[in-house]
VOPAGU-2260 file (C-alpha; in pm, 1 decimal, decimal comma):
REM VOPAGU-2260
SITE   aa  ch    i         X         Y         Z
SITE  UNK   A    0   13402,0   14037,6    7787,0
SITE  UNK   A    1   13131,9   13944,0    8037,5
SITE  UNK   A    2   13364,0   13699,3    8209,3
SITE  UNK   A    3   13664,5   13930,8    8204,6
SITE  UNK   A    4   13870,0   13729,8    7953,0
SITE  UNK   A    5   13876,4   14017,3    7705,6
SITE  UNK   A    6   14013,1   14244,4    7973,6
SITE  UNK   A    7   14285,7   13994,4    8049,8
SITE  UNK   A    8   14386,6   13979,7    7682,6
SITE  UNK   A    9   14407,8   14358,7    7660,1
SITE  UNK   A   10   14657,9   14379,3    7942,5
SITE  UNK   A   11   14708,5   14667,3    8180,1
SITE  UNK   A   12   14656,3   14961,7    7945,0
SITE  UNK   A   13   14318,3   15132,8    7925,8
SITE  UNK   A   14   14043,9   14981,5    7709,9
SITE  UNK   A   15   13953,7   15231,3    7435,4
SITE  UNK   A   16   13670,6   15027,9    7284,0
SITE  UNK   A   17   13389,3   15254,1    7415,1
SITE  UNK   A   18   13522,7   15534,9    7193,5
SITE  UNK   A   19   13493,0   15324,3    6878,5
SITE  UNK   A   20   13172,0   15147,6    6979,9
SITE  UNK   A   21   12978,9   15473,2    7028,3
SITE  UNK   A   22   13076,6   15794,7    6843,6
SITE  UNK   A   23   12824,5   15999,8    7050,7
SITE  UNK   A   24   12993,8   15879,0    7369,7
SITE  UNK   A   25   13334,4   15960,2    7217,4
SITE  UNK   A   26   13226,7   16319,2    7144,1
SITE  UNK   A   27   13078,8   16358,4    7491,8
SITE  UNK   A   28   13394,8   16220,0    7647,1
SITE  UNK   A   29   13614,6   16458,8    7450,9
SITE  UNK   A   30   13405,1   16757,3    7553,5
SITE  UNK   A   31   13437,0   16659,9    7919,2
SITE  UNK   A   32   13815,0   16668,9    7894,7
SITE  UNK   A   33   13824,6   17003,4    7712,7
SITE  UNK   A   34   13556,7   17185,2    7911,7
SITE  UNK   A   35   13687,2   17028,3    8232,4
SITE  UNK   A   36   14016,6   17213,0    8192,0
SITE  UNK   A   37   13824,3   17540,1    8195,4
SITE  UNK   A   38   13619,9   17436,6    8497,5
SITE  UNK   A   39   13937,4   17363,6    8690,6
SITE  UNK   A   40   14084,4   17697,2    8589,6
SITE  UNK   A   41   13785,8   17869,3    8744,6
SITE  UNK   A   42   13775,2   17646,2    9053,3
SITE  UNK   A   43   14137,4   17718,9    9144,2
SITE  UNK   A   44   14118,6   18085,1    9042,9
SITE  UNK   A   45   13810,5   18150,7    9257,6
SITE  UNK   A   46   13984,4   18004,8    9564,1
SITE  UNK   A   47   14294,0   18216,6    9504,1
SITE  UNK   A   48   14077,0   18520,8    9428,4
SITE  UNK   A   49   13887,0   18489,8    9756,7
SITE  UNK   A   50   14211,3   18429,8    9947,4
SITE  UNK   A   51   14368,1   18741,0    9791,1
SITE  UNK   A   52   14064,7   18956,7    9873,4
SITE  UNK   A   53   14036,2   18846,6   10238,2
SITE  UNK   A   54   14394,3   18789,2   10353,2
SITE  UNK   A   55   14517,8   19153,6   10357,7
SITE  UNK   A   56   14262,3   19254,2   10620,5
SITE  UNK   A   57   14194,0   18929,2   10806,7
SITE  UNK   A   58   14501,7   18706,2   10787,3
SITE  UNK   A   59   14572,1   18363,2   10637,3
SITE  UNK   A   60   14357,5   18157,2   10878,4
SITE  UNK   A   61   14040,1   18360,2   10818,9
SITE  UNK   A   62   14114,1   18372,9   10445,3
SITE  UNK   A   63   14140,4   17992,9   10438,5
SITE  UNK   A   64   13799,3   17968,9   10605,0
SITE  UNK   A   65   13663,3   18216,0   10349,0
SITE  UNK   A   66   13794,2   17991,1   10069,6
SITE  UNK   A   67   13614,0   17694,9   10226,8
SITE  UNK   A   68   13286,3   17887,6   10206,1
SITE  UNK   A   69   13302,2   17884,5    9824,7
SITE  UNK   A   70   13211,5   17518,0    9850,4
SITE  UNK   A   71   13001,2   17525,0   10165,1
SITE  UNK   A   72   12757,8   17788,0   10036,5
SITE  UNK   A   73   12694,1   17577,4    9726,4
SITE  UNK   A   74   12611,1   17266,0    9930,3
SITE  UNK   A   75   12233,9   17306,8    9974,0
SITE  UNK   A   76   12172,4   17436,4    9618,1
SITE  UNK   A   77   12383,1   17148,9    9483,5
SITE  UNK   A   78   12183,0   16893,6    9680,9
SITE  UNK   A   79   11854,3   17038,4    9554,4
SITE  UNK   A   80   11986,0   17058,9    9197,6
SITE  UNK   A   81   12103,6   16698,3    9207,0
SITE  UNK   A   82   11768,4   16571,7    9332,0
SITE  UNK   A   83   11556,8   16786,8    9100,6
SITE  UNK   A   84   11793,5   16744,7    8805,0
SITE  UNK   A   85   11771,9   16367,2    8843,8
SITE  UNK   A   86   11392,7   16387,5    8833,6
SITE  UNK   A   87   11413,4   16602,1    8520,9
SITE  UNK   A   88   11637,8   16342,0    8356,3
SITE  UNK   A   89   11386,7   16067,6    8435,3
SITE  UNK   A   90   11091,7   16269,1    8306,0
SITE  UNK   A   91   11223,3   16450,3    7996,0
SITE  UNK   A   92   11470,7   16414,0    7712,8
SITE  UNK   A   93   11811,8   16396,7    7877,5
SITE  UNK   A   94   11980,2   16580,8    7590,5
SITE  UNK   A   95   11747,0   16880,7    7632,3
SITE  UNK   A   96   11794,1   16891,9    8009,2
SITE  UNK   A   97   12172,5   16888,8    7962,6
SITE  UNK   A   98   12163,7   17169,5    7705,0
SITE  UNK   A   99   11954,2   17402,9    7920,6
SITE  UNK   A  100   12157,3   17346,8    8236,4
SITE  UNK   A  101   12481,2   17385,5    8039,5
SITE  UNK   A  102   12365,5   17724,2    7909,6
SITE  UNK   A  103   12304,2   17847,1    8266,0
SITE  UNK   A  104   12649,5   17735,2    8378,4
SITE  UNK   A  105   12811,9   17904,7    8080,1
SITE  UNK   A  106   12634,2   18236,1    8142,4
SITE  UNK   A  107   12746,6   18247,0    8504,4
SITE  UNK   A  108   13107,4   18195,4    8394,3
SITE  UNK   A  109   13075,3   18479,9    8143,5
SITE  UNK   A  110   12951,6   18712,8    8417,5
SITE  UNK   A  111   13243,5   18609,7    8638,5
SITE  UNK   A  112   13485,7   18696,6    8357,3
SITE  UNK   A  113   13324,8   19036,6    8299,4
SITE  UNK   A  114   13342,4   19127,3    8669,9
SITE  UNK   A  115   13707,7   19024,9    8685,7
SITE  UNK   A  116   13807,9   19219,2    8373,1
SITE  UNK   A  117   13637,0   19531,4    8509,9
SITE  UNK   A  118   13786,8   19483,8    8856,6
SITE  UNK   A  119   13443,9   19483,1    9022,9
SITE  UNK   A  120   13439,4   19131,5    9167,2
SITE  UNK   A  121   13381,4   19097,6    9540,4
SITE  UNK   A  122   13393,8   18802,0    9774,5
SITE  UNK   A  123   13014,6   18777,9    9767,3
SITE  UNK   A  124   12990,5   18799,8    9389,1
SITE  UNK   A  125   13239,5   18512,0    9369,9
SITE  UNK   A  126   13028,0   18315,4    9615,8
SITE  UNK   A  127   12700,8   18376,9    9428,3
SITE  UNK   A  128   12838,4   18291,2    9085,4
SITE  UNK   A  129   13014,7   17981,8    9218,5
SITE  UNK   A  130   12684,5   17861,5    9365,3
SITE  UNK   A  131   12500,7   17923,3    9038,4
SITE  UNK   A  132   12765,4   17741,4    8835,6
SITE  UNK   A  133   12773,3   17445,3    9074,2
SITE  UNK   A  134   12394,0   17417,0    9069,9
SITE  UNK   A  135   12366,7   17416,6    8689,6
SITE  UNK   A  136   12665,2   17184,7    8648,3
SITE  UNK   A  137   12508,1   16933,0    8885,4
SITE  UNK   A  138   12197,0   16908,9    8665,7
SITE  UNK   A  139   12417,5   16881,3    8355,6
SITE  UNK   A  140   12625,2   16599,6    8502,3
SITE  UNK   A  141   12319,3   16407,8    8622,6
SITE  UNK   A  142   12169,0   16419,7    8273,9
SITE  UNK   A  143   12491,3   16316,4    8098,1
SITE  UNK   A  144   12558,9   16030,2    8338,9
SITE  UNK   A  145   12204,0   15896,5    8314,8
SITE  UNK   A  146   12239,2   15896,3    7934,8
SITE  UNK   A  147   12568,2   15702,3    7923,3
SITE  UNK   A  148   12420,0   15349,7    7965,0
SITE  UNK   A  149   12195,4   15429,0    7665,1
SITE  UNK   A  150   12502,7   15498,4    7451,9
SITE  UNK   A  151   12708,1   15190,8    7549,7
SITE  UNK   A  152   12668,3   14819,1    7616,7
SITE  UNK   A  153   12674,1   14725,4    7986,0
SITE  UNK   A  154   13001,2   14534,2    7946,2
SITE  UNK   A  155   13176,4   14854,6    7836,5
SITE  UNK   A  156   13071,1   15065,2    8135,9
SITE  UNK   A  157   13381,7   14996,2    8352,1
SITE  UNK   A  158   13600,7   15096,4    8056,8
SITE  UNK   A  159   13384,0   15405,4    8008,4
SITE  UNK   A  160   13434,8   15490,0    8374,7
SITE  UNK   A  161   13811,3   15461,7    8331,2
SITE  UNK   A  162   13794,4   15681,8    8020,9
SITE  UNK   A  163   13601,2   15940,2    8221,3
SITE  UNK   A  164   13882,5   15916,3    8473,4
SITE  UNK   A  165   14122,2   16003,9    8190,6
SITE  UNK   A  166   13906,2   16305,0    8099,9
SITE  UNK   A  167   13895,7   16419,0    8461,1
SITE  UNK   A  168   14266,6   16348,8    8499,7
SITE  UNK   A  169   14352,7   16556,7    8193,8
SITE  UNK   A  170   14137,5   16847,9    8306,6
SITE  UNK   A  171   14245,2   16840,8    8669,4
SITE  UNK   A  172   14610,9   16791,4    8576,9
SITE  UNK   A  173   14629,8   17073,7    8325,9
SITE  UNK   A  174   14368,6   17305,6    8476,0
SITE  UNK   A  175   14508,3   17372,8    8826,1
SITE  UNK   A  176   14868,5   17394,6    8706,7
SITE  UNK   A  177   14770,7   17631,6    8427,6
SITE  UNK   A  178   14557,7   17831,4    8672,1
SITE  UNK   A  179   14855,4   17879,0    8902,6
SITE  UNK   A  180   15069,8   18002,8    8613,4
SITE  UNK   A  181   14798,1   18231,6    8472,4
SITE  UNK   A  182   14710,1   18385,7    8808,4
SITE  UNK   A  183   15076,0   18451,1    8885,6
SITE  UNK   A  184   15149,7   18590,4    8538,6
SITE  UNK   A  185   14841,1   18769,6    8404,2
SITE  UNK   A  186   14563,4   18755,9    8664,5
SITE  UNK   A  187   14236,4   18583,1    8747,4
SITE  UNK   A  188   14038,6   18720,9    8453,5
SITE  UNK   A  189   14216,0   18504,1    8197,8
SITE  UNK   A  190   14118,2   18186,7    8386,4
SITE  UNK   A  191   13749,5   18279,3    8378,6
SITE  UNK   A  192   13763,9   18383,0    8012,2
SITE  UNK   A  193   13934,6   18064,3    7895,5
SITE  UNK   A  194   13677,1   17860,4    8089,1
SITE  UNK   A  195   13392,9   18032,9    7901,0
SITE  UNK   A  196   13558,6   17965,1    7564,9
SITE  UNK   A  197   13636,2   17597,4    7633,5
SITE  UNK   A  198   13279,8   17532,2    7750,5
SITE  UNK   A  199   13167,2   17566,2    7388,6
SITE  UNK   A  200   13294,1   17208,4    7338,5
SITE  UNK   A  201   13016,7   17088,9    7570,2
SITE  UNK   A  202   12748,4   17248,6    7356,1
SITE  UNK   A  203   12896,6   17093,2    7041,7
SITE  UNK   A  204   12893,8   16744,7    7194,9
SITE  UNK   A  205   12542,2   16773,4    7338,1
SITE  UNK   A  206   12398,2   16899,3    7008,6
SITE  UNK   A  207   12542,6   16592,1    6833,1
SITE  UNK   A  208   12365,7   16346,9    7067,6
SITE  UNK   A  209   12048,5   16167,6    6958,1
SITE  UNK   A  210   11725,4   16233,5    7142,5
SITE  UNK   A  211   11739,2   16052,1    7476,8
SITE  UNK   A  212   11393,0   16034,1    7633,2
SITE  UNK   A  213   11371,2   15787,4    7924,3
SITE  UNK   A  214   11270,7   15434,8    7821,9
SITE  UNK   A  215   11004,8   15435,4    8093,0
SITE  UNK   A  216   10862,1   15762,3    8217,0
SITE  UNK   A  217   10977,8   15825,9    8570,9
SITE  UNK   A  218   10686,6   16056,6    8649,9
SITE  UNK   A  219   10679,5   16433,7    8645,5
SITE  UNK   A  220   10926,5   16606,9    8877,4
SITE  UNK   A  221   10778,3   16655,8    9220,6
SITE  UNK   A  222   10747,0   16509,1    9565,5
SITE  UNK   A  223   10598,9   16178,8    9448,2
SITE  UNK   A  224   10887,2   16122,6    9204,5
SITE  UNK   A  225   11142,3   16209,4    9472,4
SITE  UNK   A  226   10980,1   15977,2    9725,8
SITE  UNK   A  227   10981,3   15692,9    9471,5
SITE  UNK   A  228   11353,9   15744,0    9414,0
SITE  UNK   A  229   11430,7   15752,6    9786,3
SITE  UNK   A  230   11220,4   15442,8    9842,4
SITE  UNK   A  231   11411,2   15258,3    9570,9
SITE  UNK   A  232   11742,5   15364,5    9726,8
SITE  UNK   A  233   11622,3   15233,5   10062,5
SITE  UNK   A  234   11579,2   14893,7    9897,0
SITE  UNK   A  235   11916,0   14914,2    9719,2
SITE  UNK   A  236   12180,9   14839,4    9986,5
SITE  UNK   A  237   12475,6   14802,8    9746,3
SITE  UNK   A  238   12414,4   15138,4    9576,5
SITE  UNK   A  239   12344,6   15300,2    9913,3
SITE  UNK   A  240   12667,4   15169,0   10068,3
SITE  UNK   A  241   12869,0   15293,2    9770,8
SITE  UNK   A  242   12726,6   15640,8    9835,4
SITE  UNK   A  243   12798,8   15631,1   10208,7
SITE  UNK   A  244   13164,9   15529,2   10181,8
SITE  UNK   A  245   13226,9   15807,4    9931,1
SITE  UNK   A  246   13062,5   16062,9   10160,6
SITE  UNK   A  247   13304,1   15957,1   10434,7
SITE  UNK   A  248   13606,0   15982,1   10204,3
SITE  UNK   A  249   13512,1   16322,2   10066,0
SITE  UNK   A  250   13406,2   16472,6   10398,6
SITE  UNK   A  251   13722,9   16387,5   10587,5
SITE  UNK   A  252   13971,9   16361,7   10301,8
SITE  UNK   A  253   13942,3   16681,4   10094,5
SITE  UNK   A  254   14232,8   16913,7   10184,5
SITE  UNK   A  255   14195,5   17144,1    9881,8
SITE  UNK   A  256   14092,8   17452,3   10083,6
SITE  UNK   A  257   14425,6   17425,8   10266,7
SITE  UNK   A  258   14634,0   17467,6    9951,2
SITE  UNK   A  259   14639,3   17851,2    9939,6
SITE  UNK   A  260   14759,8   17872,7   10300,3
SITE  UNK   A  261   15002,2   17581,3   10252,5
SITE  UNK   A  262   15152,9   17760,1    9952,3
SITE  UNK   A  263   15157,5   18104,5   10111,5
SITE  UNK   A  264   15257,5   18021,4   10469,6
SITE  UNK   A  265   15377,6   17666,3   10532,7
SITE  UNK   A  266   15556,9   17526,0   10226,3
SITE  UNK   A  267   15599,4   17841,7   10018,4
SITE  UNK   A  268   15569,2   17887,9    9645,0
SITE  UNK   A  269   15232,8   18066,5    9647,5
SITE  UNK   A  270   15007,2   18009,6    9346,3
SITE  UNK   A  271   15256,7   17774,3    9180,7
SITE  UNK   A  272   15254,5   17539,0    9481,4
SITE  UNK   A  273   14873,9   17553,6    9490,0
SITE  UNK   A  274   14865,3   17453,7    9123,7
SITE  UNK   A  275   15116,1   17172,9    9179,3
SITE  UNK   A  276   14927,9   17022,3    9474,8
SITE  UNK   A  277   14595,1   17044,1    9292,5
SITE  UNK   A  278   14743,6   16889,0    8979,0
SITE  UNK   A  279   14916,8   16608,2    9172,5
SITE  UNK   A  280   14582,5   16460,4    9274,6
SITE  UNK   A  281   14474,8   16459,4    8909,9
SITE  UNK   A  282   14801,3   16306,2    8790,0
SITE  UNK   A  283   14735,8   16008,1    9013,8
SITE  UNK   A  284   14382,2   15973,9    8878,7
SITE  UNK   A  285   14509,3   16001,5    8523,3
SITE  UNK   A  286   14776,7   15734,5    8567,7
SITE  UNK   A  287   14533,9   15494,4    8734,3
SITE  UNK   A  288   14303,2   15529,2    8434,0
SITE  UNK   A  289   14585,2   15484,1    8183,4
SITE  UNK   A  290   14668,1   15149,9    8346,0
SITE  UNK   A  291   14307,1   15045,4    8408,9
SITE  UNK   A  292   14282,2   14773,1    8143,3
SITE  UNK   A  293   14235,9   14491,6    8392,6
SITE  UNK   A  294   13966,9   14666,4    8593,7
SITE  UNK   A  295   13704,7   14531,9    8354,2
SITE  UNK   A  296   13787,0   14180,7    8479,3
SITE  UNK   A  297   13720,2   14266,2    8845,6
SITE  UNK   A  298   13404,5   14093,0    8966,9
SITE  UNK   A  299   13421,7   14173,4    9340,3
SITE  UNK   A  300   13359,0   14543,1    9288,5
SITE  UNK   A  301   13246,7   14606,4    9647,1
SITE  UNK   A  302   13579,6   14476,2    9775,3
SITE  UNK   A  303   13761,8   14692,0    9519,7
SITE  UNK   A  304   13580,3   15003,5    9645,5
SITE  UNK   A  305   13658,5   14925,6   10009,2
SITE  UNK   A  306   14028,5   14872,7    9940,0
SITE  UNK   A  307   14058,8   15179,0    9718,7
SITE  UNK   A  308   13903,9   15410,3    9977,6
SITE  UNK   A  309   14122,4   15263,1   10252,5
SITE  UNK   A  310   14430,9   15346,4   10044,7
SITE  UNK   A  311   14284,9   15693,2    9986,9
SITE  UNK   A  312   14250,0   15749,7   10361,4
SITE  UNK   A  313   14607,6   15634,9   10421,4
SITE  UNK   A  314   14745,1   15877,4   10160,1
SITE  UNK   A  315   14547,4   16171,1   10300,0
SITE  UNK   A  316   14659,3   16090,5   10654,4
SITE  UNK   A  317   15024,3   16074,4   10545,6
SITE  UNK   A  318   14981,1   16406,2   10361,5
SITE  UNK   A  319   14874,5   16553,6   10696,3
SITE  UNK   A  320   15180,2   16395,6   10858,9
SITE  UNK   A  321   15405,6   16568,7   10603,0
SITE  UNK   A  322   15246,6   16904,0   10682,9
SITE  UNK   A  323   15285,0   16832,5   11054,6
SITE  UNK   A  324   15654,2   16755,1   11009,6
SITE  UNK   A  325   15706,5   17077,1   10813,0
SITE  UNK   A  326   15517,4   17278,9   11075,2
SITE  UNK   A  327   15713,8   17123,2   11361,0
SITE  UNK   A  328   16042,1   17177,3   11180,4
SITE  UNK   A  329   15965,9   17545,9   11129,8
SITE  UNK   A  330   15848,8   17592,4   11489,2
SITE  UNK   A  331   16168,0   17438,9   11631,3
SITE  UNK   A  332   16396,0   17623,7   11392,9
SITE  UNK   A  333   16521,1   17303,0   11230,2
SITE  UNK   A  334   16367,0   17405,9   10899,0
SITE  UNK   A  335   16340,0   17744,1   10727,8
SITE  UNK   A  336   16002,5   17915,4   10707,8
SITE  UNK   A  337   15838,7   17834,5   10473,0
SITE  UNK   A  338   15971,1   17477,8   10460,6
SITE  UNK   A  339   15942,5   17416,5   10084,3
SITE  UNK   A  340   16170,5   17174,7    9900,5
SITE  UNK   A  341   16133,4   16807,2    9980,0
SITE  UNK   A  342   15806,1   16860,9   10168,0
SITE  UNK   A  343   15637,6   16993,5    9853,1
SITE  UNK   A  344   15751,6   16683,0    9663,6
SITE  UNK   A  345   15635,2   16442,9    9937,0
SITE  UNK   A  346   15299,0   16617,5    9962,3
SITE  UNK   A  347   15251,6   16599,2    9584,8
SITE  UNK   A  348   15338,5   16226,5    9571,5
SITE  UNK   A  349   15089,5   16143,2    9846,7
SITE  UNK   A  350   14815,8   16347,7    9681,1
SITE  UNK   A  351   14886,8   16162,5    9356,1
SITE  UNK   A  352   14836,7   15834,7    9541,9
SITE  UNK   A  353   14509,2   15963,4    9684,4
SITE  UNK   A  354   14395,2   16066,9    9336,6
SITE  UNK   A  355   14470,4   15722,2    9195,1
SITE  UNK   A  356   14278,5   15546,8    9473,4
SITE  UNK   A  357   13982,9   15784,1    9444,4
SITE  UNK   A  358   13961,5   15725,1    9069,5
SITE  UNK   A  359   13954,5   15346,4    9108,7
SITE  UNK   A  360   13677,3   15382,0    9366,9
SITE  UNK   A  361   13486,3   15616,0    9134,5
SITE  UNK   A  362   13505,4   15374,0    8840,3
SITE  UNK   A  363   13349,8   15090,3    9038,7
SITE  UNK   A  364   13094,7   15305,4    9220,5
SITE  UNK   A  365   12973,8   15444,2    8889,1
SITE  UNK   A  366   12963,4   15097,8    8732,5
SITE  UNK   A  367   12754,4   14955,6    9017,1
SITE  UNK   A  368   12506,9   15240,5    8984,3
SITE  UNK   A  369   12477,6   15226,9    8605,6
SITE  UNK   A  370   12442,2   14848,1    8585,7
SITE  UNK   A  371   12227,7   14779,2    8892,5
SITE  UNK   A  372   11978,0   15067,7    8861,6
SITE  UNK   A  373   11685,0   15045,7    8615,2
SITE  UNK   A  374   11662,7   15314,5    8345,0
SITE  UNK   A  375   11345,2   15460,1    8495,4
SITE  UNK   A  376   11534,3   15533,4    8819,8
SITE  UNK   A  377   11875,9   15609,4    8676,9
SITE  UNK   A  378   11832,8   15986,1    8653,1
SITE  UNK   A  379   11723,7   16024,0    9013,5
SITE  UNK   A  380   11997,0   15794,2    9141,9
SITE  UNK   A  381   12254,9   15971,2    8925,7
SITE  UNK   A  382   12129,9   16294,2    9080,3
SITE  UNK   A  383   12193,2   16154,4    9427,4
SITE  UNK   A  384   12530,2   16025,1    9307,9
SITE  UNK   A  385   12626,3   16372,9    9185,5
SITE  UNK   A  386   12509,2   16519,9    9516,1
SITE  UNK   A  387   12739,1   16276,2    9697,0
SITE  UNK   A  388   13034,6   16343,4    9466,6
SITE  UNK   A  389   12998,1   16722,9    9471,9
SITE  UNK   A  390   12831,4   16774,2    9809,5
SITE  UNK   A  391   13070,8   16555,4   10008,1
SITE  UNK   A  392   13375,7   16768,1    9920,0
SITE  UNK   A  393   13184,6   17083,3   10014,9
SITE  UNK   A  394   13113,9   16941,6   10360,5
SITE  UNK   A  395   13481,0   16848,6   10360,0
SITE  UNK   A  396   13568,1   17210,2   10281,4
SITE  UNK   A  397   13383,9   17317,3   10595,9
SITE  UNK   A  398   13549,8   17045,5   10804,0
SITE  UNK   A  399   13896,0   17142,8   10679,9
SITE  UNK   A  400   13827,7   17516,4   10705,0
SITE  UNK   A  401   13706,3   17497,6   11064,7
SITE  UNK   A  402   13999,7   17286,9   11183,9
SITE  UNK   A  403   14248,0   17498,7   10988,3
SITE  UNK   A  404   14114,2   17809,2   11161,9
SITE  UNK   A  405   14299,5   17682,7   11470,0
SITE  UNK   A  406   14621,7   17753,5   11279,2
SITE  UNK   A  407   14711,1   17382,9   11261,5
SITE  UNK   A  408   14702,9   17324,6   10885,8
SITE  UNK   A  409   14807,4   16961,6   10924,3
SITE  UNK   A  410   14517,9   16865,7   11152,5
SITE  UNK   A  411   14231,7   16822,1   10896,4
SITE  UNK   A  412   14410,2   16566,9   10672,2
SITE  UNK   A  413   14590,5   16389,6   10954,8
SITE  UNK   A  414   14273,4   16328,8   11157,6
SITE  UNK   A  415   14065,7   16280,0   10842,1
SITE  UNK   A  416   14279,5   15995,3   10712,3
SITE  UNK   A  417   14237,1   15800,5   11035,1
SITE  UNK   A  418   13860,0   15861,4   11036,1
SITE  UNK   A  419   13823,4   15744,4   10674,7
SITE  UNK   A  420   13994,2   15411,7   10739,1
SITE  UNK   A  421   13795,0   15344,7   11054,8
SITE  UNK   A  422   13451,1   15451,5   10926,8
SITE  UNK   A  423   13477,8   15268,4   10594,6
SITE  UNK   A  424   13570,6   14947,8   10778,6
SITE  UNK   A  425   13248,6   14986,3   10980,3
SITE  UNK   A  426   13025,2   15068,0   10682,0
SITE  UNK   A  427   13127,1   14768,6   10469,2
SITE  UNK   A  428   13082,4   14510,6   10742,0
SITE  UNK   A  429   12750,1   14423,8   10579,6
SITE  UNK   A  430   12842,4   14104,8   10397,2
SITE  UNK   A  431   12634,9   14171,1   10084,9
SITE  UNK   A  432   12839,2   14469,9    9968,8
SITE  UNK   A  433   13173,8   14289,0    9989,5
SITE  UNK   A  434   13015,6   13992,6    9808,0
SITE  UNK   A  435   12884,0   14206,9    9520,4
SITE  UNK   A  436   12941,5   14021,9    9188,8
SITE  UNK   A  437   12958,8   14227,0    8867,8
SITE  UNK   A  438   12824,6   13931,7    8666,2
SITE  UNK   A  439   12498,6   13950,6    8857,7
SITE  UNK   A  440   12446,9   14320,7    8943,9
SITE  UNK   A  441   12194,2   14380,4    9218,3
SITE  UNK   A  442   12107,8   14720,1    9361,9
């Protein structure tokens, strides 16, 4: 397996050996897929909820900006939670940290459901509860990710990353589509309620884990521990570059806040189109994981990341071009308003391509981090990794929301795709990252 021959024998289909090699990992993986469906229900429902509350008085452009704030307002708390949660994971039992943070996330979802059932939710209550959920979930994810290399052999980590892509793909495929149907048919409250129920799977999986104290104490959480983590990252150019290229991709290539306006104004279809576009991204991620068997044989993982993100940028840019064509067609009278039809299909296909490319990048970025970082630093670096993964899209929400406020819905993805390709090419010019060899992982 260490030389990739096992991966070659398995063929293209996903390697399932991590599930049989580690039952605790298998239970954790299953809970991610189940609870992730609920999380996506809430994520999509909150955006549609905010849009529905703001649009009647302020119009679609302002409502789109209001949707973007659901992510933007959570940015600073998410950054702090990632950094502090990583320190907690390096200092204490990672199972305990995950259980406590999971309980906080679950309670905030319950409150959201209660407010929705009683009809008392407001834009600001949605903002506050979204921030609280994002903060707690960041700590939970940092703890779980830091624990994974303790549950599996290093050679199985790429396969584990692909399996996590399956879990994410399942949740993000089913969740947004189901959210669109539920919101259109029975209302927001059912999305929040189902999320709270499905989250119980996370508690079941975490309770079944063994105790996971760090192998070497990373120091008590505080400034000294944080400085030590930052200093290590400064001396870890491969890990650092993998963070930077993802920040670029997520900042300029996250068009999700545009979906409500695209569905309501440009392409038509309302909540169903929003669900379809959100799910398309996940379908691509899911398919790329299903056919990820040969990824375990890839040694030049830095090159794989660079190529995957370049493809991602191209797909996002072309998605913007599709929206531009639909907008131009409506403005000139060539197309009906909303455009609908073939443009919805083209947009969904391109988002599926972006999802596939993003998942491949994520598998290799996670593998580099988990194999090159020492256990005593893994929690803090996983915290930074989660900050990048969750914080980048929130900056991207602001970028897309501000440009969309001009009324040109196609502008954020069209310009963003070009920026991604150009900036990633500049960031990976450092020869060491493109020469990264999985057989000899170096931070």
